[in-house]
N, C-alpha and C positions, 0 to 999 in steps of 0.2 A: 367284784371283778378286778379291782385294783390288787387285792390280795393274791388272786390267782396269777395275775401278771407278774407280781414280785416273786412268787414261788417259781414260776417258769423261768424267769430271768436268773434266779439263783441256780436252778438246775442246769441251765445253759452254761453258766460260768463254771460250775463244778465239772461238767462234761468237758469243757474246753481245757480245764486244768488237768483232768484225767488223761486226755489225749496228749497233752504236752508231756506229762510224766511218762506215758508209754513210749513216746518218741525218744525221750532221753534214755529210757531203759534199753531200748533197741540199740541206740548209738553206743551206750556203755557196754552192752553185750558184744557188739561187733568189735569194739576196741579190745575187750578181754580176750576174745577168740583170736584176734590177730596176735596179741602178746603171747598167748599160749602156743600158737603155731610157731612163733619165733623161738620160744624156749625149747619146744620139741625139736626144732631144726638144730639148735645149738647142742642139745643133748645127743642127737644122732651123730653130729660131727665129732663131738668129744668121744663118743663110744668108738667111732671109726678110727680115730687117732690112737686110742688106747689099744685097739685090736692090732693095728699096724705095729705099734711099739712092742706089744707082747710077742708078735710073730718075729720081729727083728731080734728081740732078746733071745727067743727060743733058738733061732738060727745061729746066733753068735755062740750061745752056750753049747749047742750041738757040735759046732766046729771046734770049740775049745776042748771038749770032752773026748773027741775022737782021737 
């Protein structure tokens, strides 16, 4: 009976540790997703600025060549 109790106690400890690890994984995943969303937003902003610059350059070149 003592042996069964010890095994169940070890299983309980292992399950608690597994639960803790899953919680940390979820937190890490949420942090990574937030960082990726931030990077995506920065890339979109950079692309928009490049598009505006390209359009302005095109307009200037068109006026110079006319």
